[in-house]
C-alpha positions in Angstrom: -10.8 17.9 -10.3 -7.7 16.2 -10.9 -6.6 12.9 -8.9 -3.9 14.6 -7.6 -5.7 17.8 -6.3 -8.3 15.0 -4.7 -5.9 13.4 -3.1 -4.5 16.5 -0.7 -8.2 16.8 0.3 -8.7 13.1 1.1 -4.9 12.2 1.4 -3.7 8.8 2.9 -3.4 8.0 6.4 0.1 8.8 7.9 2.2 4.8 8.6 2.0 5.8 12.3 -1.8 6.4 12.1 -2.1 2.5 11.3 1.4 0.8 12.3 4.0 0.5 15.1 7.1 2.4 13.6 9.5 0.4 12.6 7.6 -2.6 11.7 7.5 -4.9 8.3 3.6 -3.3 7.8 5.2 0.4 8.4 7.8 -0.2 6.0 6.0 -1.3 3.3 3.2 1.3 3.7 5.6 3.7 4.1 6.8 2.4 0.1 3.4 2.1 -0.7 2.9 5.9 0.0 6.0 6.4 -2.0 4.2 6.0 -5.0 4.0 2.3 -4.5 6.4 -1.4 -4.2 6.9 -4.5 -6.2 6.9 -7.7 -5.2 10.2 -8.6 -4.2 10.3 -5.3 -2.3 8.0 -7.0 -0.4 10.0 -10.4 0.0 13.1 -8.3 0.9 11.0 -6.6 3.6 9.5 -9.4 5.3 12.1 -11.8 4.6 9.2 -14.6 3.2 8.5 -15.4 0.1 4.6 -14.3 -0.2 3.6 -10.7 -0.4 0.0 -11.3 -0.8 -0.8 -11.7 3.4 1.6 -8.5 4.0 -0.6 -6.6 1.4 -4.3 -8.0 2.9 -3.2 -6.9 6.1 -2.4 -2.9 4.8 -6.0 -3.4 3.0 -7.6 -4.5 6.2 -6.7 -1.3 7.7 -6.7 1.5 4.6 -10.5 0.1 3.2 -12.3 1.8 6.5 -10.5 5.1 5.9 -11.3 4.7 2.5 -8.0 3.4 0.4 -7.2 0.4 -0.9 -3.7 -0.9 -2.4 -4.0 -2.1 -6.2 -2.1 -4.6 -7.8 -1.2 -5.3 -11.1 1.4 -7.6 -13.0 4.4 -6.2 -14.6 5.3 -9.8 -15.3 6.0 -13.5 -14.3 5.3 -13.3 -11.0 6.7 -9.9 -10.0 3.6 -7.4 -9.6 3.5 -3.4 -8.1 1.5 -2.7 -5.5 0.0 0.9 -5.2 -2.4 2.7 -3.3 -6.0 3.3 -4.9 -8.6 6.0 -3.4 -11.5 4.0 -3.3 -14.2 6.6 -1.8 -15.7 7.9 -4.8 -15.7 5.1 -6.7 
């Protein structure tokens, strides 16, 4: 089964199931659902130089539902964050 088919059988939660509409966490999570978000984009949304707290808060909500946020360094201090299905790992 392809990864896309697995995602269709096991979709990530909708933003409104996890966070209040319009909050920083809601906005960041929407970007994650759209394919990913970089650390500078998170800083623009949150107004904070540290993006790790927001990602940690999102992970806390996702883990019980079988999802995680995977962070990879693009270059320097710039990271890309993407959703990852952890149920089959």
